[in-house]
DSSP file (Angstrom, degrees, kcal/mol; ACC not computed):
  #  RESIDUE AA STRUCTURE BP1 BP2  ACC     N-H-->O    O-->H-N    N-H-->O    O-->H-N    TCO  KAPPA ALPHA  PHI   PSI    X-CA   Y-CA   Z-CA
    1    1 A X              0   0    0      0, 0.0     2,-0.1     0, 0.0     0, 0.0   0.000 360.0 360.0 360.0 144.0  -14.0    6.4    9.6
    2    2 A X        -     0   0    0      1,-0.1     2,-0.1     2,-0.1     0, 0.0  -0.449 360.0-124.0 -70.9 141.9  -15.2    5.5    6.1
    3    3 A X     >  -     0   0    0     -2,-0.1     4,-2.2     1,-0.1     5,-0.2  -0.301  29.5 -97.9 -79.2 170.0  -16.1    1.8    5.5
    4    4 A X  H  > S+     0   0    0      1,-0.2     4,-3.1     2,-0.2     5,-0.3   0.853 120.9  57.9 -58.1 -36.5  -14.5   -0.3    2.8
    5    5 A X  H  > S+     0   0    0      2,-0.2     4,-2.6     1,-0.2     5,-0.3   0.941 109.0  43.6 -62.1 -46.6  -17.5    0.2    0.5
    6    6 A X  H  >>S+     0   0    0      2,-0.2     4,-2.4     1,-0.2     5,-1.7   0.916 115.9  48.8 -64.6 -42.7  -17.2    4.0    0.5
    7    7 A X  I  <>S+     0   0    0     -4,-2.2     5,-3.0     3,-0.2     6,-0.3   0.953 117.1  40.5 -60.7 -49.7  -13.5    3.9    0.1
    8    8 A X  I  <5S+     0   0    0     -4,-3.1     5,-0.3     1,-0.2    -2,-0.2   0.859 125.6  34.0 -69.4 -36.7  -13.7    1.4   -2.8
    9    9 A X  I  <5S+     0   0    0     -4,-2.6    -1,-0.2    -5,-0.3    -2,-0.2   0.696 134.1  15.0 -96.3 -20.8  -16.6    3.0   -4.6
   10   10 A X  I  X5S+     0   0    0     -4,-2.4     4,-1.4    -5,-0.3    -3,-0.2   0.754 124.4  39.1-118.6 -61.1  -16.2    6.7   -3.9
   11   11 A X  I  ><S+     0   0    0     -5,-1.7     4,-2.8     1,-0.2     3,-0.3   0.947 115.4  47.8 -66.1 -51.8  -12.7    7.7   -2.7
   12   12 A X  H  ><S+     0   0    0     -5,-3.0     4,-2.8     1,-0.2    -1,-0.2   0.915 110.9  50.4 -60.3 -45.4  -10.5    5.5   -4.7
   13   13 A X  H  > S+     0   0    0     -6,-0.3     4,-0.7    -5,-0.3    -1,-0.2   0.828 114.9  45.2 -63.2 -28.7  -12.2    6.3   -8.1
   14   14 A X  H  X S+     0   0    0     -4,-1.4     4,-0.7    -3,-0.3    -2,-0.2   0.908 118.3  41.9 -76.3 -43.6  -11.9   10.0   -7.4
   15   15 A X  H  X S+     0   0    0     -4,-2.8     4,-2.6    -5,-0.2     5,-0.2   0.833  99.9  72.6 -74.2 -33.2   -8.3    9.8   -6.2
   16   16 A X  H  X S+     0   0    0     -4,-2.8     4,-1.6    -5,-0.2     5,-0.2   0.914 100.3  41.5 -54.0 -53.9   -7.0    7.4   -8.9
   17   17 A X  H  X S+     0   0    0     -4,-0.7     4,-1.1     1,-0.2    -1,-0.2   0.859 114.4  53.9 -65.4 -31.0   -7.0    9.8  -11.8
   18   18 A X  H  < S+     0   0    0     -4,-0.7     6,-0.8     1,-0.2     3,-0.3   0.913 108.2  49.0 -65.8 -41.4   -5.6   12.6   -9.6
   19   19 A X  H  < S+     0   0    0     -4,-2.6    67,-0.4     1,-0.2    -1,-0.2   0.793 111.8  49.3 -70.0 -27.6   -2.7   10.4   -8.5
   20   20 A X  H  < S+     0   0    0     -4,-1.6    -1,-0.2    -5,-0.2    -2,-0.2   0.707 112.8  57.1 -80.0 -20.2   -1.9    9.5  -12.2
   21   21 A X  S >< S-     0   0    0     -4,-1.1     3,-1.5    -3,-0.3     4,-0.3  -0.054 112.1 -68.4 -99.0-161.7   -2.0   13.1  -13.2
   22   22 A X  T >  S+     0   0    0      1,-0.3     3,-1.4     2,-0.2     4,-0.4   0.820 126.7  62.3 -62.1 -33.3   -0.3   16.4  -12.3
   23   23 A X  T >> S+     0   0    0      1,-0.3     4,-2.8     2,-0.2     3,-1.0   0.714  85.9  78.6 -65.7 -18.4   -1.9   16.5   -8.9
   24   24 A X  H <> S+     0   0    0     -3,-1.5     4,-2.0    -6,-0.8    62,-0.4   0.773  79.7  66.8 -61.5 -26.9   -0.1   13.2   -8.1
   25   25 A X  H <4 S+     0   0    0     -3,-1.4    -1,-0.3    -4,-0.3    -2,-0.2   0.873 115.3  28.1 -62.0 -35.0    3.1   15.1   -7.5
   26   26 A X  H X4 S+     0   0    0     -3,-1.0     3,-1.4    -4,-0.4    -2,-0.2   0.912 127.2  41.5 -89.8 -53.2    1.5   16.7   -4.4
   27   27 A X  H >X S+     0   0    0     -4,-2.8     4,-1.7     1,-0.3     3,-1.5   0.833 106.1  66.9 -63.5 -32.3   -1.0   14.0   -3.4
   28   28 A X  T 3< S+     0   0    0     -4,-2.0    57,-0.7    -5,-0.4    -1,-0.3   0.401  76.1  83.3 -75.1   3.7    1.4   11.2   -4.1
   29   29 A X  T <4 S+     0   0    0     -3,-1.4    -1,-0.3    55,-0.1    -2,-0.1   0.733 115.7  11.1 -75.6 -20.2    3.7   12.2   -1.2
   30   30 A X  T <4 S+     0   0    0     -3,-1.5    21,-1.8    -4,-0.2     2,-0.4   0.564 125.9  58.9-125.6 -23.6    1.5   10.3    1.1
   31   31 A X  E  <  -A   50   0A   0     -4,-1.7    54,-0.5    19,-0.2     2,-0.4  -0.897  58.3-167.2-115.7 139.7   -0.8    8.3   -1.1
   32   32 A X  E     -A   49   0A   0     17,-2.9    17,-2.1    -2,-0.4     2,-0.5  -0.930  14.4-141.1-120.5 151.6    0.1    5.7   -3.8
   33   33 A X  E     -AB  48  83A   0     50,-1.5    50,-2.3    -2,-0.4     2,-0.4  -0.943  20.9-168.7-106.8 128.0   -2.1    4.2   -6.4
   34   34 A X  E     -AB  47  82A   0     13,-2.7    13,-2.1    -2,-0.5     2,-0.5  -0.975   9.5-161.8-122.8 131.4   -1.5    0.5   -7.0
   35   35 A X  E     +AB  46  81A   0     46,-3.0    46,-2.1    -2,-0.4     2,-0.3  -0.952  23.8 159.4-109.4 125.4   -2.9   -1.5   -9.9
   36   36 A X  E     -A   45   0A   0      9,-2.3     9,-3.1    -2,-0.5     2,-0.4  -0.838  35.1-114.8-135.0 172.0   -2.9   -5.3   -9.5
   37   37 A X  E     -A   44   0A   0     42,-0.3     7,-0.2    -2,-0.3     6,-0.1  -0.916  32.9-105.4-115.1 140.7   -4.7   -8.2  -11.0
   38   38 A X     >  -     0   0    0      5,-2.8     4,-1.4    -2,-0.4    32,-0.0  -0.341  24.9-135.0 -59.6 137.8   -7.1  -10.5   -9.2
   39   39 A X  T  4 S+     0   0    0      1,-0.2    -1,-0.1     2,-0.2    34,-0.0   0.804 101.0  28.9 -71.7 -27.2   -5.5  -13.9   -8.5
   40   40 A X  T  4 S+     0   0    0      3,-0.1    -1,-0.2     1,-0.0    -2,-0.0   0.852 131.9  31.2 -96.3 -43.3   -8.6  -15.9   -9.7
   41   41 A X  T  4 S-     0   0    0      2,-0.1    -2,-0.2     1,-0.0     3,-0.1   0.762  86.4-140.2 -88.5 -25.9  -10.2  -13.6  -12.3
   42   42 A X     <  +     0   0    0     -4,-1.4     2,-0.1     1,-0.3    -3,-0.1   0.474  52.3 144.9  76.3   0.8   -7.1  -11.9  -13.7
   43   43 A X        -     0   0    0     -6,-0.1    -5,-2.8     1,-0.1    -1,-0.3  -0.458  53.9-111.2 -73.2 143.4   -9.1   -8.6  -13.8
   44   44 A X  E     -A   37   0A   0     -7,-0.2     2,-0.3    -2,-0.1    -7,-0.2  -0.504  36.9-177.2 -75.4 144.4   -7.3   -5.4  -13.0
   45   45 A X  E     -A   36   0A   0     -9,-3.1    -9,-2.3    -2,-0.2     2,-0.4  -0.959  12.2-150.4-135.3 153.1   -8.1   -3.6   -9.8
   46   46 A X  E     +A   35   0A   0     -2,-0.3     2,-0.3   -11,-0.2   -11,-0.2  -0.977  13.6 179.6-126.8 142.9   -6.8   -0.3   -8.3
   47   47 A X  E     -A   34   0A   0    -13,-2.1   -13,-2.7    -2,-0.4     2,-0.5  -0.994  19.3-142.6-140.7 145.2   -6.4    0.7   -4.7
   48   48 A X  E     +A   33   0A   0     -2,-0.3     2,-0.3   -15,-0.2   -15,-0.2  -0.931  29.9 167.0-108.0 129.1   -5.2    3.9   -3.0
   49   49 A X  E     -A   32   0A   0    -17,-2.1   -17,-2.9    -2,-0.5     2,-0.2  -0.967  37.8-109.8-139.4 155.1   -3.2    3.4    0.2
   50   50 A X  E     +A   31   0A   0     -2,-0.3    11,-0.5    11,-0.3     2,-0.3  -0.584  46.6 179.9 -78.2 148.7   -1.0    5.5    2.5
   51   51 A X        -     0   0    0    -21,-1.8     2,-0.4    -2,-0.2     9,-0.2  -0.920  30.0-147.2-146.0 168.3    2.7    4.6    2.3
   52   52 A X  E     -C   59   0A   0      7,-2.1     7,-3.1    -2,-0.3     2,-0.4  -0.989  22.8-141.2-137.3 135.2    6.2    5.2    3.5
   53   53 A X  E     -C   58   0A   0     -2,-0.4     2,-0.4     5,-0.2     5,-0.2  -0.822  17.1-178.4-103.3 135.3    9.2    4.7    1.2
   54   54 A X  E >   -C   57   0A   0      3,-3.7     3,-1.7    -2,-0.4     2,-0.2  -0.818  65.3 -64.9-129.5  89.6   12.5    3.2    2.4
   55   55 A X  T 3  S-     0   0    0     -2,-0.4    -1,-0.1     1,-0.3    85,-0.0  -0.494 118.5 -11.6  65.1-130.1   14.8    3.2   -0.6
   56   56 A X  T 3  S+     0   0    0     -2,-0.2    84,-3.1    -3,-0.1     2,-0.4   0.445 125.1  84.2 -82.1   2.4   13.5    0.9   -3.3
   57   57 A X  E <   -CD  54 139A   0     -3,-1.7    -3,-3.7    82,-0.2     2,-0.4  -0.886  60.1-162.6-110.1 136.2   11.0   -0.6   -0.9
   58   58 A X  E     -CD  53 138A   0     80,-2.8    80,-2.9    -2,-0.4     2,-0.4  -0.953   6.0-158.9-114.6 133.7    7.6    1.0   -0.2
   59   59 A X  E     +CD  52 137A   0     -7,-3.1    -7,-2.1    -2,-0.4     2,-0.4  -0.945  11.2 179.0-114.3 133.2    5.6   -0.1    2.9
   60   60 A X  E     - D   0 136A   0     76,-1.8    76,-2.9    -2,-0.4     2,-0.5  -0.999  22.9-135.8-133.3 135.5    1.8    0.4    3.2
   61   61 A X  E     - D   0 135A   0    -11,-0.5     2,-0.8    -2,-0.4   -11,-0.3  -0.782  20.7-130.7 -89.6 130.1   -0.4   -0.6    6.1
   62   62 A X    >   -     0   0    0     72,-3.0     3,-0.9    -2,-0.5    72,-0.4  -0.717  26.1-135.0 -80.6 110.8   -3.7   -2.3    5.0
   63   63 A X  T 3  S-     0   0    0     -2,-0.8     4,-0.1     1,-0.3     5,-0.1  -0.457  80.6  -2.9 -69.4 136.1   -6.4   -0.4    6.9
   64   64 A X  T >> S+     0   0    0     -2,-0.2     3,-2.2     1,-0.1     4,-0.9   0.903  76.5 175.8  49.6  50.1   -9.0   -2.6    8.5
   65   65 A X  T <4 S+     0   0    0     -3,-0.9     3,-0.4     1,-0.3    -1,-0.1   0.789  73.6  60.7 -57.1 -30.1   -7.4   -5.7    7.1
   66   66 A X  T 34 S+     0   0    0      1,-0.2    -1,-0.3     3,-0.0    -2,-0.1   0.695 110.7  40.8 -71.3 -17.4   -9.9   -7.9    8.9
   67   67 A X  T <4 S+     0   0    0     -3,-2.2     2,-0.3    -4,-0.1    -1,-0.2   0.476 109.2  64.7-109.0  -5.6  -12.8   -6.2    7.1
   68   68 A X     <  -     0   0    0     -4,-0.9    -6,-0.0    -3,-0.4    -4,-0.0  -0.845  50.8-172.3-118.5 156.8  -11.3   -6.0    3.6
   69   69 A X    >   +     0   0    0     -2,-0.3     3,-2.0     2,-0.1     4,-0.4   0.523  61.2  95.1-122.2 -10.5  -10.2   -8.8    1.2
   70   70 A X  G >  S+     0   0    0      1,-0.3     3,-1.6     2,-0.2     4,-0.2   0.834  80.0  62.0 -57.4 -34.5   -8.4   -7.0   -1.7
   71   71 A X  G >  S+     0   0    0      1,-0.3     3,-1.9     2,-0.2    -1,-0.3   0.674  84.2  77.5 -68.3 -16.4   -5.0   -7.6   -0.1
   72   72 A X  G X  S+     0   0    0     -3,-2.0     3,-1.5     1,-0.3    -1,-0.3   0.782  82.2  68.1 -62.9 -25.2   -5.5  -11.4   -0.3
   73   73 A X  G <  S+     0   0    0     -3,-1.6    -1,-0.3    -4,-0.4     3,-0.2   0.666 100.9  49.2 -64.9 -15.0   -4.7  -11.1   -4.1
   74   74 A X  G <  S+     0   0    0     -3,-1.9    21,-3.2    -4,-0.2    -1,-0.3   0.091  72.0 107.9-114.1  21.1   -1.2  -10.2   -3.0
   75   75 A X  S <  S+     0   0    0     -3,-1.5     2,-0.4    19,-0.2    -1,-0.2   0.818  85.3  46.6 -68.6 -28.5   -0.5  -13.1   -0.5
   76   76 A X  S    S-     0   0    0     -4,-0.3    17,-0.1    -3,-0.2    19,-0.1  -0.891 115.7 -88.7-103.7 144.3    1.8  -14.5   -3.2
   77   77 A X        -     0   0    0     -2,-0.4     2,-0.3    17,-0.1    17,-0.2  -0.230  55.2-176.7 -53.9 138.2    4.2  -12.0   -4.7
   78   78 A X  E     - E   0  93A   0     15,-2.4    15,-2.9    -4,-0.1     2,-0.3  -0.981  30.7-110.0-140.3 148.8    2.7  -10.3   -7.8
   79   79 A X  E     + E   0  92A   0     -2,-0.3   -42,-0.3    13,-0.2     2,-0.3  -0.636  47.3 170.6 -76.1 133.9    3.7   -7.8  -10.4
   80   80 A X  E     - E   0  91A   0     11,-2.6    11,-2.4    -2,-0.3     2,-0.4  -0.896  33.2-127.0-138.1 165.2    2.0   -4.4  -10.0
   81   81 A X  E     -BE  35  90A   0    -46,-2.1   -46,-3.0    -2,-0.3     2,-0.4  -0.961  29.3-173.2-110.8 137.1    2.0   -0.9  -11.2
   82   82 A X  E     -BE  34  89A   0      7,-2.6     7,-3.2    -2,-0.4     2,-0.5  -0.982  17.7-149.0-130.8 146.1    2.3    1.9   -8.7
   83   83 A X  E     +BE  33  88A   0    -50,-2.3   -50,-1.5    -2,-0.4     2,-0.4  -0.970  20.3 177.8-112.6 119.3    2.1    5.7   -9.0
   84   84 A X  E >  S- E   0  87A   0      3,-2.8     3,-2.4    -2,-0.5   -55,-0.1  -0.990  70.4 -18.1-123.1 124.4    4.2    7.6   -6.4
   85   85 A X  T 3  S-     0   0    0    -57,-0.7   -60,-0.2   -54,-0.5    -1,-0.1   0.855 130.4 -49.0  47.9  42.1    4.4   11.4   -6.5
   86   86 A X  T 3  S+     0   0    0    -62,-0.4     2,-0.4   -67,-0.4    -1,-0.3   0.463 116.9 109.7  82.8   2.1    3.1   11.4  -10.0
   87   87 A X  E <   -E   84   0A   0     -3,-2.4    -3,-2.8   -63,-0.2     2,-0.4  -0.907  61.3-134.5-115.4 141.5    5.5    8.8  -11.4
   88   88 A X  E     -EF  83 145A   0     57,-0.6    57,-4.4    -2,-0.4     2,-0.4  -0.763  24.4-177.5 -95.1 134.9    4.6    5.3  -12.5
   89   89 A X  E     -E   82   0A   0     -7,-3.2    -7,-2.6    -2,-0.4     2,-0.4  -0.962  25.9-131.8-126.8 145.8    6.8    2.4  -11.4
   90   90 A X  E     +E   81   0A   0     53,-0.4    51,-2.2    -2,-0.4     2,-0.3  -0.769  44.2 163.4 -85.0 144.7    6.7   -1.3  -12.1
   91   91 A X  E     -EG  80 140A   0    -11,-2.4   -11,-2.6    -2,-0.4     2,-0.5  -0.944  41.2-119.9-154.7 171.4    7.0   -3.2   -8.9
   92   92 A X  E     -EG  79 139A   0     47,-1.9    47,-3.0    -2,-0.3     2,-0.3  -0.994  34.0-169.2-121.0 125.4    6.6   -6.5   -7.1
   93   93 A X  E     +EG  78 138A   0    -15,-2.9   -15,-2.4    -2,-0.5     2,-0.3  -0.874  11.3 174.3-120.3 149.1    4.2   -6.5   -4.1
   94   94 A X  E     - G   0 137A   0     43,-1.7    43,-2.8    -2,-0.3     2,-0.3  -0.985  31.3-117.7-149.8 142.6    3.4   -9.0   -1.4
   95   95 A X  E     - G   0 136A   0    -21,-3.2     2,-0.6    -2,-0.3    41,-0.2  -0.627  21.7-154.8 -78.9 137.1    1.2   -8.9    1.7
   96   96 A X  E     - G   0 135A   0     39,-3.4    39,-2.5    -2,-0.3     2,-0.7  -0.952   5.9-159.4-114.9 109.9    3.1   -9.3    5.0
   97   97 A X  E >>  - G   0 134A   0     -2,-0.6     4,-2.8    37,-0.2     3,-1.3  -0.812   8.5-149.8 -94.0 116.1    0.7  -10.7    7.6
   98   98 A X  T 34 S+     0   0    0     35,-3.0    34,-0.2    -2,-0.7    -1,-0.2   0.826  94.1  57.9 -57.1 -36.7    2.2   -9.9   11.1
   99   99 A X  T 34 S+     0   0    0     34,-0.3    -1,-0.3    32,-0.3     3,-0.2   0.811 118.8  32.4 -64.2 -28.7    0.7  -13.0   12.7
  100  100 A X  T <4 S+     0   0    0     -3,-1.3    -2,-0.2     1,-0.2    -1,-0.2   0.752 132.9  27.9 -97.4 -29.4    2.6  -15.2   10.2
  101  101 A X     X  +     0   0    0     -4,-2.8     4,-2.6    29,-0.2     5,-0.2  -0.570  65.8 162.7-132.9  67.9    5.7  -13.1    9.6
  102  102 A X  H  > S+     0   0    0     -3,-0.2     4,-2.4     1,-0.2     5,-0.2   0.854  74.9  51.7 -63.1 -36.3    6.4  -11.0   12.7
  103  103 A X  H  > S+     0   0    0      2,-0.2     4,-2.0     1,-0.2    -1,-0.2   0.936 114.4  42.3 -66.8 -44.8   10.0  -10.2   12.0
  104  104 A X  H  > S+     0   0    0      2,-0.2     4,-2.3     1,-0.2    -2,-0.2   0.889 114.5  51.9 -67.8 -38.9    9.2   -8.9    8.5
  105  105 A X  H  X S+     0   0    0     -4,-2.6     4,-2.9     2,-0.2    -2,-0.2   0.897 108.8  50.8 -64.1 -39.8    6.1   -7.1    9.8
  106  106 A X  H  X S+     0   0    0     -4,-2.4     4,-2.6    -5,-0.2     5,-0.2   0.917 109.3  51.0 -63.4 -42.8    8.2   -5.4   12.5
  107  107 A X  H  X S+     0   0    0     -4,-2.0     4,-1.9     1,-0.2    -2,-0.2   0.930 114.9  42.9 -59.5 -46.2   10.7   -4.2    9.9
  108  108 A X  H  X S+     0   0    0     -4,-2.3     4,-2.4     2,-0.2    -2,-0.2   0.899 113.3  51.2 -67.9 -41.4    8.0   -2.8    7.7
  109  109 A X  H  X S+     0   0    0     -4,-2.9     4,-2.8     1,-0.2    -2,-0.2   0.900 110.4  48.9 -65.0 -41.0    6.1   -1.2   10.6
  110  110 A X  H  X S+     0   0    0     -4,-2.6     4,-1.8     2,-0.2    -1,-0.2   0.899 111.7  49.3 -65.3 -40.3    9.2    0.5   12.0
  111  111 A X  H  X S+     0   0    0     -4,-1.9     4,-0.9    -5,-0.2    -2,-0.2   0.905 113.7  47.3 -63.7 -41.1   10.0    1.9    8.5
  112  112 A X  H >X S+     0   0    0     -4,-2.4     4,-1.8     1,-0.2     3,-0.8   0.942 112.6  47.5 -64.5 -48.7    6.5    3.1    8.2
  113  113 A X  H 3< S+     0   0    0     -4,-2.8     7,-0.2     1,-0.2    -1,-0.2   0.783 102.0  64.7 -67.6 -26.9    6.4    4.7   11.6
  114  114 A X  H 3< S+     0   0    0     -4,-1.8     3,-0.3     1,-0.2    -1,-0.2   0.847 115.6  30.2 -62.8 -32.8    9.8    6.4   11.0
  115  115 A X  H << S+     0   0    0     -4,-0.9     2,-0.3    -3,-0.8    -2,-0.2   0.635 125.7  44.9-100.0 -17.6    8.1    8.5    8.2
  116  116 A X    >X  +     0   0    0     -4,-1.8     3,-1.6     1,-0.1     4,-0.5  -0.592  63.6 165.6-124.3  68.6    4.6    8.6    9.6
  117  117 A X  G >4 S+     0   0    0     -2,-0.3     3,-1.0     1,-0.3     4,-0.3   0.759  71.1  66.0 -61.7 -25.4    5.1    9.5   13.3
  118  118 A X  G >4 S+     0   0    0      1,-0.3     3,-1.4     2,-0.2    -1,-0.3   0.825  93.6  61.1 -65.0 -28.3    1.5   10.4   13.8
  119  119 A X  G X4 S+     0   0    0     -3,-1.6     3,-1.3     1,-0.3    -1,-0.3   0.769  92.1  67.1 -67.2 -23.7    0.6    6.8   13.2
  120  120 A X  G << S+     0   0    0     -3,-1.0    -1,-0.3    -4,-0.5    -2,-0.2   0.604  81.8  77.4 -72.4 -10.0    2.7    5.9   16.2
  121  121 A X  G <   +     0   0    0     -3,-1.4    -1,-0.3    -4,-0.3    -2,-0.2   0.581  66.5 115.1 -75.9  -8.7    0.2    7.7   18.5
  122  122 A X  S <  S-     0   0    0     -3,-1.3    -3,-0.0    -4,-0.1     0, 0.0  -0.298  80.6 -94.9 -60.0 146.6   -2.2    4.7   18.2
  123  123 A X  S    S+     0   0    0      2,-0.0    -1,-0.1     0, 0.0     2,-0.1  -0.279  87.2  35.8 -65.4 150.2   -2.7    3.0   21.5
  124  124 A X  S    S-     0   0    0     -3,-0.1     2,-0.2     4,-0.0     3,-0.0  -0.163  91.6 -65.3  96.4 168.4   -0.6    0.0   22.4
  125  125 A X     >  -     0   0    0      1,-0.1     4,-2.0    -2,-0.1     5,-0.1  -0.479  37.0-116.5 -90.9 162.3    3.0   -0.9   21.7
  126  126 A X  H  > S+     0   0    0      1,-0.2     4,-2.0     2,-0.2    -1,-0.1   0.893 116.7  57.3 -61.7 -40.1    4.6   -1.6   18.3
  127  127 A X  H  > S+     0   0    0      1,-0.2     4,-0.7     2,-0.2    -1,-0.2   0.883 108.1  46.4 -60.8 -38.6    5.3   -5.1   19.5
  128  128 A X  H >4 S+     0   0    0      1,-0.2     3,-0.5     2,-0.2     4,-0.4   0.890 111.1  52.5 -69.0 -38.7    1.6   -5.7   20.1
  129  129 A X  H >X S+     0   0    0     -4,-2.0     4,-1.6     1,-0.2     3,-1.4   0.823  95.0  71.1 -66.8 -31.7    0.6   -4.1   16.8
  130  130 A X  H 3< S+     0   0    0     -4,-2.0     3,-0.3     1,-0.3    -1,-0.2   0.875  96.0  50.6 -55.9 -41.1    3.0   -6.4   14.8
  131  131 A X  T << S+     0   0    0     -4,-0.7   -32,-0.3    -3,-0.5    -1,-0.3   0.670 117.1  40.4 -74.4 -14.4    0.8   -9.5   15.4
  132  132 A X  T <4 S+     0   0    0     -3,-1.4    -1,-0.2    -4,-0.4    -2,-0.2   0.579  95.9  97.7-105.7 -13.4   -2.3   -7.7   14.2
  133  133 A X     <  -     0   0    0     -4,-1.6   -35,-3.0    -3,-0.3     2,-0.4  -0.439  49.8-162.3 -85.3 149.5   -1.0   -5.7   11.3
  134  134 A X  E     + G   0  97A   0    -72,-0.4   -72,-3.0   -37,-0.2     2,-0.3  -0.997  19.9 178.2-123.3 125.4   -1.1   -6.5    7.6
  135  135 A X  E     -DG  61  96A   0    -39,-2.5   -39,-3.4    -2,-0.4     2,-0.5  -0.812  25.7-130.5-119.5 161.9    1.3   -4.5    5.4
  136  136 A X  E     -DG  60  95A   0    -76,-2.9   -76,-1.8    -2,-0.3     2,-0.6  -0.965  13.5-156.7-108.2 131.0    2.2   -4.5    1.8
  137  137 A X  E     -DG  59  94A   0    -43,-2.8   -43,-1.7    -2,-0.5     2,-0.6  -0.949  13.4-172.5-104.6 119.2    5.9   -4.7    0.8
  138  138 A X  E     -DG  58  93A   0    -80,-2.9   -80,-2.8    -2,-0.6     2,-0.7  -0.948   8.9-159.3-117.3 113.6    6.3   -3.2   -2.6
  139  139 A X  E     -DG  57  92A   0    -47,-3.0   -47,-1.9    -2,-0.6   -82,-0.2  -0.841  17.7-146.9 -97.2 113.5    9.7   -3.5   -4.2
  140  140 A X  E     - G   0  91A   0    -84,-3.1   -49,-0.2    -2,-0.7     2,-0.1  -0.397  12.6-116.1 -80.1 151.0   10.2   -0.9   -6.9
  141  141 A X        -     0   0    0    -51,-2.2    -1,-0.1     2,-0.1     4,-0.0  -0.416  42.1 -99.8 -72.2 165.6   12.1   -1.2  -10.1
  142  142 A X  S    S+     0   0    0     -2,-0.1     2,-0.3     2,-0.0    -1,-0.1   0.852  98.6  32.6 -60.3 -41.6   15.0    1.2  -10.3
  143  143 A X  S    S-     0   0    0      1,-0.0   -53,-0.4   -53,-0.0    -2,-0.1  -0.856  87.5 -99.5-122.8 151.3   13.5    3.9  -12.5
  144  144 A X        -     0   0    0     -2,-0.3     2,-0.4   -55,-0.1   -55,-0.3  -0.356  44.9-110.8 -61.7 149.4   10.0    5.3  -13.1
  145  145 A X  B     -F   88   0A   0    -57,-4.4   -57,-0.6     1,-0.1    -1,-0.1  -0.707  17.5-152.7 -84.8 129.2    8.2    3.9  -16.1
  146  146 A X  S    S+     0   0    0     -2,-0.4     2,-0.8   -59,-0.1    -1,-0.1   0.814  78.1  79.7 -72.6 -30.0    7.8    6.4  -18.9
  147  147 A X              0   0    0      1,-0.2    -2,-0.1   -59,-0.1    -1,-0.1  -0.697 360.0 360.0 -83.3 111.1    4.7    4.7  -20.3
  148  148 A X              0   0    0     -2,-0.8    -1,-0.2   -61,-0.0    -2,-0.1   0.420 360.0 360.0 -93.2 360.0    1.8    5.8  -18.1
């Protein structure tokens, strides 16, 4: 598996413009691009994550959460921009840490696994995974934003 450095410096910069463009309609069925601002610096950052959508809520599992820090910027709810299937949405995102919020993490994990059944093949039970998982809950505004 690629480490965080390769993902942040190579994969995300290549995927970001594709997800904002015409290729986003195809790539964006599994990947979303999220733009958020650093909580201390206020600088904009972009990250690409796999997701599952459940109505107006999008759930994304933070891969290797113990080795990455970007999601700490979303420990308090924050306004973000997301691109899903080539469309831009304004949204509100917050990190859900399973060890601290097991009921909410279970809800998100079940929604994610319902759409991504291959992820359920990981060893161990869902109940065990809940205490170790970090997810993002992204609540979308009703309509895609026309201004990209």
